[in-house]
C-alpha positions in Angstrom: -24.4 42.2 24.8 -25.2 43.0 21.2 -23.1 42.4 18.3 -23.6 43.3 14.5 -23.3 40.9 11.6 -19.9 39.7 10.3 -20.8 36.3 9.1 -20.2 34.8 12.5 -21.8 34.9 15.8 -18.4 36.6 17.1 -19.0 40.0 15.9 -17.6 43.4 15.6 -19.2 46.0 17.6 -20.8 49.4 16.6 -19.6 51.2 19.5 -21.8 54.0 19.3 -24.8 52.2 18.5 -24.2 50.2 21.6 -23.2 53.0 23.7 -26.9 54.8 22.5 -29.0 51.3 23.6 -26.8 51.4 26.8 -28.3 54.4 27.4 -31.8 54.2 26.7 -32.6 50.6 27.7 -32.8 49.3 30.8 -30.0 46.8 32.0 -31.7 43.6 31.5 -32.9 44.7 27.9 -29.8 45.4 26.8 -28.3 42.3 28.3 -31.2 40.6 25.9 -30.6 42.4 23.0 -28.9 39.3 20.9 -27.7 41.4 17.7 -28.3 45.0 15.5 -27.3 45.3 11.9 -27.7 47.9 9.2 -30.5 47.1 6.4 -32.8 49.0 3.9 -35.8 48.6 6.0 -39.3 48.9 3.4 -42.8 48.9 6.0 -45.8 50.9 6.0 -44.2 53.6 7.4 -40.7 53.6 6.1 -39.4 53.0 2.0 -36.7 51.8 1.3 -34.4 53.8 4.7 -31.1 52.4 5.7 -31.5 51.7 9.2 -30.1 49.4 12.1 -32.6 46.3 13.1 -32.1 46.0 16.5 -33.2 42.5 17.6 -33.6 41.2 21.1 -35.6 37.8 22.7 -38.7 39.1 22.2 -38.9 42.5 19.4 -37.8 43.9 16.7 -36.4 47.4 16.9 -35.5 50.3 14.7 -33.4 52.9 14.8 -31.7 55.6 12.5 -28.3 54.7 10.9 -27.0 57.5 13.2 -29.2 56.3 15.8 -31.3 58.9 17.6 -34.6 57.4 18.6 -35.4 53.4 19.0 -38.7 52.3 17.7 -40.2 49.1 18.8 -40.8 47.8 14.9 -42.8 44.0 15.4 -43.1 41.8 18.6 -43.0 38.7 17.8 -46.5 37.4 19.7 -47.4 39.3 16.6 -45.3 37.4 13.9 -46.7 34.5 11.2 -44.0 33.6 9.3 -40.4 35.3 8.7 -39.5 34.0 5.1 -35.7 34.4 3.0 -37.2 35.6 -0.3 -34.8 34.9 -3.2 -34.6 37.9 -5.6 -32.7 40.6 -6.7 -33.9 44.1 -5.6 -34.2 46.8 -8.5 -33.6 49.3 -6.0 -29.6 48.6 -5.6 -27.2 47.7 -8.5 -23.8 45.5 -8.4 -22.7 43.8 -5.8 -25.4 45.1 -3.3 -27.8 43.7 -5.4 -26.4 40.4 -6.0 -25.5 39.8 -2.2 -28.7 41.2 -0.6 -30.8 39.2 1.5 -34.2 40.2 1.1 -36.0 38.7 4.4 -40.0 39.3 4.9 -41.3 39.5 8.1 -45.7 38.7 8.2 -46.8 39.6 11.4 -50.8 41.1 12.1 -51.8 44.3 13.6 -55.1 45.7 14.1 -54.1 49.4 13.3 -55.4 50.5 10.2 -53.5 50.6 7.1 -51.4 53.9 6.4 -53.4 55.7 3.3 -51.8 54.9 0.0 -50.2 52.0 1.0 -52.7 49.4 -0.2 -49.9 48.1 -2.5 -47.6 47.0 0.7 -50.7 44.4 1.8 -50.6 41.1 1.8 -53.4 40.2 -0.8 -52.8 42.8 -2.6 -49.4 42.3 -3.7 -49.5 40.7 -6.5 -46.0 42.1 -7.5 -44.2 40.5 -4.8 -42.1 37.7 -5.5 -42.7 33.9 -4.5 -40.2 32.9 -1.6 -37.4 30.8 -2.6 -38.0 30.4 -6.0 -35.8 28.2 -9.0 -34.0 31.2 -9.7 -33.0 34.7 -8.5 -35.6 37.4 -10.4 -35.9 40.8 -10.2 -38.1 42.1 -6.6 -40.5 45.0 -8.1 -40.8 47.9 -5.1 -43.5 50.1 -6.6 -42.4 54.0 -6.4 -45.1 55.7 -4.5 -45.8 59.5 -3.2 -44.7 58.1 0.9 -45.8 60.3 4.2 -42.3 59.8 5.2 -39.4 62.8 4.6 -36.5 61.3 3.7 -33.6 60.0 1.2 -34.1 57.3 -1.3 -31.1 54.2 -1.4 -29.0 55.2 -4.0 -29.2 52.8 -6.6 -25.4 52.4 -7.6 -22.9 49.5 -7.2 -21.1 52.0 -4.1 -24.2 53.0 -2.9 -23.8 55.3 -0.3 -27.1 54.8 2.2 -28.5 57.7 3.9 -30.5 57.7 7.4 -34.1 59.5 7.4 -35.9 61.2 9.7 -39.0 59.6 11.0 -41.8 62.0 11.8 -43.4 61.7 15.0 -46.7 60.4 13.4 -45.1 57.4 11.7 -43.4 56.8 15.2 -46.7 56.5 16.7 -47.9 54.1 13.8 -45.3 52.1 15.0 -45.6 51.9 18.2 -45.7 48.5 20.1 -48.5 47.3 21.9 -46.6 45.8 24.3 -45.0 47.3 27.1 -41.2 46.7 28.0 -38.9 48.0 30.2 -37.5 51.6 29.4 -35.1 53.3 31.4 -37.1 56.8 33.2 -33.7 58.8 32.8 -33.5 59.5 29.2 -30.7 61.0 27.4 -30.8 64.4 25.3 -30.9 62.8 22.5 -34.0 60.8 23.4 -35.9 62.7 25.9 -38.6 60.8 26.6 -40.4 57.2 26.0 -43.3 59.0 23.6 -40.7 59.5 21.7 -39.8 55.9 20.9 -42.9 55.1 20.5 -42.9 52.7 23.7 -45.3 52.1 26.3 -43.8 52.7 30.1 -44.4 49.8 32.0 -44.3 50.0 36.0 -40.8 49.3 38.0 -40.6 47.3 40.8 -40.3 48.6 44.3 -36.9 50.0 45.1 -36.6 48.3 48.3 -37.1 44.0 47.4 -38.7 42.0 50.0 -36.4 40.4 52.7 -35.8 37.2 51.9 -34.4 34.3 54.8 -30.4 33.2 53.6 -29.7 30.1 52.1 -29.6 26.7 54.7 -25.8 26.0 55.7 -24.9 22.5 53.3 -25.4 19.2 55.2 -23.8 16.0 53.6 -26.1 13.2 51.8 -25.7 9.9 52.1 -23.4 9.3 49.4 -20.7 11.9 51.3 -21.3 14.9 48.9 -22.4 18.3 50.1 -25.1 19.1 48.6 -26.7 22.5 49.2 -29.9 24.6 47.2 -26.7 27.0 46.1 -29.2 29.1 43.8 -32.1 29.6 46.3 -31.9 33.1 45.4 -32.3 32.6 41.8 -35.1 30.2 42.3 -37.4 32.2 43.7 -36.9 35.2 41.3 -40.3 36.0 39.2 -38.8 36.9 35.8 -41.0 40.2 35.0 -40.0 39.6 31.4 -41.4 35.9 31.1 -44.5 36.8 33.5 -45.1 39.8 31.1 -45.1 37.4 28.4 -47.5 35.5 30.1 -50.2 38.1 30.9 -50.6 39.0 27.2 -51.1 35.4 26.1 -53.6 35.2 28.5 -55.8 38.6 27.7 -55.1 38.1 23.8 -58.4 37.5 22.8 -59.6 40.7 25.4 -57.1 43.2 23.9 -58.7 45.0 21.1 -62.1 44.5 19.2 -60.5 45.9 15.9 -60.2 43.4 13.3 -56.2 41.9 12.8 -55.0 42.1 9.4 -51.9 41.0 8.0 -49.0 43.6 7.3 -45.5 43.0 6.1 -41.9 44.4 7.4 -39.1 43.7 4.5 -35.4 43.8 5.8 -32.9 43.6 2.6 -29.8 43.2 4.2 -26.4 44.3 1.7 -23.7 42.0 3.9 -22.8 38.9 2.4 -22.0 37.4 5.8 -25.5 38.6 7.1 -26.4 36.5 10.5 -30.1 38.5 10.7 -32.2 36.1 9.5 -30.2 33.2 11.5 -30.8 35.4 14.4 -34.6 36.0 12.9 -35.9 32.9 12.9 -33.9 31.9 16.4 -35.2 34.4 18.2 -38.6 34.1 16.9 -38.8 30.1 17.4 -37.3 30.7 20.8 -40.2 33.0 21.9 -43.2 31.0 20.2 -41.8 27.9 22.0 -41.0 29.5 25.5 -45.1 31.4 25.2 -46.3 28.3 24.6 -45.0 26.2 27.7 -45.9 29.3 29.8 -49.5 28.2 29.2 -48.5 24.7 31.0 -49.3 25.4 34.9 -46.5 22.8 36.0 -43.8 24.7 33.4 -44.9 28.3 35.2 -44.3 26.8 38.3 -40.8 25.6 37.6 -40.2 28.8 36.5 -42.0 30.6 39.5 -44.3 32.5 37.1 -47.6 33.3 38.2 -50.6 33.8 35.7 -51.2 37.2 36.7 -48.1 38.9 37.9 -48.4 41.7 40.7 -45.6 44.2 40.7 -45.8 44.4 44.3 -44.9 41.2 44.8 -42.0 41.3 41.8 -38.2 41.3 43.4 -35.2 42.4 41.7 -33.0 40.3 39.9 -30.4 39.0 41.4 -26.9 40.5 40.3 -24.5 39.0 37.8 -22.0 38.6 40.5 -23.6 36.8 42.7 -25.0 34.7 40.2 -21.2 34.0 39.3 -20.4 33.0 42.9 -23.1 30.6 43.0 -22.4 28.9 39.7 -18.9 28.8 40.8 -19.8 27.1 44.4 -22.2 24.7 42.1 -19.6 23.9 39.8 -17.4 22.7 42.1 -19.5 20.7 43.5 -20.3 19.0 40.2 -16.7 18.3 39.1 -15.4 17.1 42.6 -13.6 13.5 42.5 -15.6 10.4 44.0 -19.4 12.4 43.7 -21.9 10.3 44.2 -24.9 9.3 41.5 -27.5 10.4 43.4 -25.4 14.0 44.7 -25.0 14.2 41.0 -28.4 13.8 39.8 -29.5 16.3 42.6 -27.1 18.8 41.6 -28.1 18.6 37.8 -31.4 19.0 38.7 -30.9 22.4 40.7 -28.9 24.0 37.7 -31.4 23.1 35.2 -33.9 24.5 37.3 -32.0 27.9 37.7 -31.2 27.7 34.3 -35.0 27.9 33.2 -34.9 31.0 34.7 -31.9 32.9 34.3 -30.0 33.9 31.4 -27.0 34.9 33.1 -26.3 31.2 34.3 -26.8 30.2 30.8 -24.1 32.4 30.0 -21.8 31.2 32.2 -22.1 27.6 31.8 -20.4 28.3 28.6 -17.9 30.5 29.4 -16.8 27.6 32.0 -16.0 24.9 29.7 -15.2 22.4 32.3 -19.0 21.8 33.0 -20.1 21.2 29.8 -17.3 18.2 28.6 -18.0 16.9 32.0 -21.3 16.4 31.0 -20.8 15.0 27.9 -17.8 13.0 29.3 -20.7 11.7 31.6 -23.4 10.9 29.4 -20.8 8.6 26.7 -20.0 6.5 30.0 -23.8 6.7 30.9 -25.4 5.1 27.7 -22.2 3.6 25.7 -19.7 2.6 28.3 -17.9 -0.5 28.8 -20.4 -1.7 31.5 -23.5 -1.1 28.8 -21.9 -3.0 26.4 -24.7 -5.3 26.4 -27.4 -2.2 25.4 -29.3 -2.6 28.5 -30.1 -0.2 30.5 -30.8 0.9 34.4 -33.0 2.9 35.5 -30.8 5.3 37.3 -28.8 5.1 33.7 -31.8 6.6 32.4 -32.5 9.1 34.9 -29.4 10.4 35.2 -29.0 10.6 31.1 -32.3 12.1 30.6 -31.8 15.3 33.4 -27.8 16.0 31.8 -29.7 16.2 28.1 -32.1 18.3 29.7 -29.6 20.5 30.8 -27.7 20.8 28.1 -30.4 21.8 25.7 -31.6 24.8 28.2 -28.1 26.0 28.3 -28.3 26.1 24.4 -31.7 28.1 24.6 -31.3 32.1 23.7 -27.1 32.2 23.3 -26.7 32.0 19.9 -24.8 35.1 20.4 -22.8 33.5 23.5 -18.8 34.0 22.1 -18.0 31.1 24.4 -20.5 28.5 23.5 -19.5 28.6 19.4 -15.5 28.6 20.8 -16.4 25.6 22.4 -18.6 23.8 20.1 -16.3 24.7 17.0 -12.8 24.0 18.6 -10.6 21.3 17.1 -13.0 20.7 14.4 -16.3 20.3 16.5 -14.3 17.6 18.4 -17.1 18.4 22.0 -20.0 18.4 19.4 -19.3 15.6 17.9 -18.7 13.8 21.4 -22.4 15.1 22.3 -23.3 14.4 19.0 -22.7 10.6 19.3 -23.3 10.0 23.2 -27.5 11.5 22.6 -28.2 8.5 20.2 -29.3 5.8 21.7 -31.2 2.4 20.4 -35.0 3.3 21.4 -35.6 -0.6 21.6 -35.7 -1.4 25.5 -33.9 -4.6 25.9 -34.4 -6.4 29.3 -32.7 -9.4 31.0 -35.1 -11.3 32.9 -37.0 -8.8 34.4 -40.7 -8.8 35.5 -43.7 -6.8 33.2 -44.2 -4.1 35.8 -40.0 -3.1 35.3 -40.3 -3.1 31.5 -43.4 -1.0 31.6 -41.2 1.2 34.6 -38.0 1.2 31.9 -40.0 1.9 28.7 -41.4 5.0 30.4 -37.8 6.1 31.4 -36.8 5.5 27.9 -39.6 6.5 26.3 -38.5 10.9 28.3 -35.1 10.5 27.5 -35.7 10.4 23.9 -38.1 13.0 23.9 -35.4 15.1 26.1 -32.8 13.9 23.3 -35.2 15.4 20.4 -34.8 18.5 22.2 -31.8 18.7 22.6 -30.9 17.6 18.8 -33.5 20.5 17.6 -31.3 23.2 20.0 -28.7 22.2 18.1 -30.1 22.2 14.6 -32.4 25.0 14.6 -29.6 27.9 14.2 -27.0 26.0 11.9 -30.4 25.2 9.7 -31.0 28.8 9.2 -26.9 29.1 8.4 -27.2 26.3 6.0 -29.8 28.3 4.2 -27.7 31.0 4.0 -23.8 29.8 3.9 -22.9 26.3 2.5 -24.3 23.4 4.1 -20.3 22.1 4.4 -19.7 24.4 6.8 -18.6 23.0 10.3 -21.8 22.8 12.6 -23.7 23.2 9.6 -26.8 21.1 9.0 -24.8 19.0 6.7 -22.1 18.4 8.8 -24.3 16.9 12.2 -26.2 14.8 9.9 -22.8 13.4 8.7 -21.3 13.1 12.4 -24.6 11.3 13.6 -25.0 8.9 9.6 -22.5 6.3 11.3 -23.7 5.7 14.2 -25.7 1.9 14.6 -28.2 3.3 16.4 -29.5 6.8 14.2 -31.6 4.2 11.9 -33.6 3.5 14.7 -33.6 6.8 16.3 -35.0 8.5 13.6 -37.9 5.7 13.1 -38.8 6.3 16.6 -39.5 9.8 16.3 -41.2 9.2 13.1 -43.4 7.0 14.5 -44.2 9.3 17.8 -45.0 11.8 15.4 -47.4 9.6 13.1 -49.1 9.0 16.3 -49.2 12.2 17.5 -50.7 13.2 14.4 -53.3 10.9 13.3 -57.0 10.9 13.7 -56.9 8.1 16.8 -55.7 11.5 18.5 -58.6 12.4 19.9 -57.7 15.5 22.7 -55.9 18.8 22.4 -52.1 18.7 22.8 -50.8 20.0 25.6 -48.5 23.0 25.3 -45.9 20.6 26.1 -46.7 18.1 23.8 -47.3 20.8 21.3 -43.4 21.9 22.0 -41.8 18.2 21.3 -44.3 18.1 17.6 -42.6 20.9 16.7 -39.1 20.0 17.9 -39.5 16.4 16.2 -41.2 18.2 12.9 -38.2 20.2 12.6 -35.5 17.1 13.0 -37.5 15.2 10.4 -37.6 18.0 8.0 -33.4 18.6 8.4 -32.9 14.7 7.4 -35.4 15.0 4.3 -33.6 18.3 3.3 -29.7 17.9 4.0 -29.3 14.2 3.7 -30.1 12.1 0.4 -29.5 8.6 2.2 -32.2 9.5 5.3 -34.4 11.1 3.3 -34.9 8.2 1.3 -34.8 5.9 4.3 -38.1 7.8 5.5 -39.6 7.8 2.5 -39.3 3.8 1.7 -40.0 3.2 5.5 -43.0 5.8 6.0 -44.7 7.2 3.1 -47.6 5.0 3.6 -47.9 6.2 6.8 -47.9 9.8 6.6 -49.9 9.4 3.1 -52.8 7.3 5.2 -52.3 8.6 8.9 -51.3 12.3 9.0 -53.4 14.3 7.8 -53.2 18.6 7.9 -57.0 19.1 8.8 -56.2 16.5 11.9 -53.3 18.7 13.0 -55.6 21.8 12.8 -58.0 20.2 15.3 -55.0 19.1 17.5 -53.2 21.7 18.0 -55.2 24.7 19.7 -55.3 28.4 17.9 -53.9 30.0 21.2 -50.9 28.4 20.9 -48.2 30.5 19.0 -46.4 27.6 18.3 -49.7 25.9 15.9 -49.1 27.5 12.6 -45.5 27.6 12.6 -45.9 23.3 13.4 -48.6 22.9 10.3 -46.5 24.5 8.2 -43.5 22.1 8.7 -45.6 18.8 8.8 -47.3 20.6 5.5 -43.1 20.5 4.3 -42.9 16.9 5.6 -45.9 15.5 3.5 -44.8 16.9 0.7 -41.3 15.1 0.9 -42.2 12.3 1.9 -44.6 12.2 -1.1 -41.9 13.2 -3.6 -40.0 10.3 -5.3 
């Protein structure tokens, strides 16, 4: 559901724009719209026009302030960087100029540059300000003769922004090369998809293939009924994910024209805008998902083929049916006396279904009992009285791993879910605090009279848990990291708050040391093979976590510098990072930038 920015993720809706989007997009596409927010737009086709920026999971759309057409401005598959520029736009004045957030999206395109707009190209933008300087400076945006007919933004303290009519030629220039789903029937305000500058894709067959009903439940050895309640969800082939994978696999043969860099500038005049937060979150989620889809095992987990056939696609399961099945599974999870084996199997089922169905993830947050139950189970499993000695068993590690993996997937792409923020921030972040403290464990394996073979097996299970814990921490820190760049780090659930909650934990420093050691091991020149998609994503998540420690907590930053400065200095080289990260991974360039930032901060005193 689309929401506008008003300082929190719980945002007041623009009813007129929301109605326009609902009429002119498929239901599945509409449900994946994260936010829409008015901004001043500057690009190769638009010059200082007040428009609505509509953000979905895969691309950025633009529409007039009084919506008439919906145009795909840029897909996240072509984005190379999203920067928050600290400047003072010269075409604004007064409070609008002071509180403006200038967002620069750098992307690649194979379309020729618009005539007369060479000043806007990245290699010639000498007048554009650097990113995040020490003090805000004026933004020099030259006045040019622009091909669009429209009104410019008024430079007054109480500026009255007017939308302009975008010409058909400019809309064609905006056309996104990636096909996506649009309704076949158009409203009078938007008669055909060509007007939008968007391509149509074939719809699935009107009658889906018949599927056999789910088998009845059967009792397990532990006395708990376990059944594949989500069979209908698990057999779905998500058309959106399949299309992403297909585009990734044919990127090299789409066009023979040379690619060049272009920029899209968004100026949000709201002092509490969350547009940058959601842009970063959406882009990070997209590059993670796109990279993971290159892994055959992950594709099988998501039931996605590398060459999707429209004739074999099934209609998505209804929200009502998903809610019914989730309710059944929740009741089984929360029943008294459930055995560890049955709990483990049910959580595996929930995790697999959540990979393929975003509606399920939203239902998870709306049903707070399941989340609280998982946090409580994690606390008892890793830190209960029976485990006071800190000795882990195989069952404890396996159950803890599936709990953490389930929580991590529930966080993905649910930033705008109101129930999630309500649950995590309730009672001054009580549930979030419990989750964070339960997540951290001692990475130093302790054994009691166990043989070397058992120790090796336990170490493998412990390493798997620590990887899952890092992924969940990444999901917790991701959106809050971007919030901290826009708002105070002292806010509830900000990065500073998260690290302060973790700091008293007795095992936090060993946990951070383990993550840093794994990072050095992967990035050292001793690594002689390319990283797999899963390894590349984990590397990106580790970099994010360690960078947050360096940027937002002075004590943790000093600890990392004193213990790992020499290892990072001599073992981690950006050149080796490039060699180990294949260029076809969309996550490679962002990871390289994170590594360079970490090296700079580690070396500083």
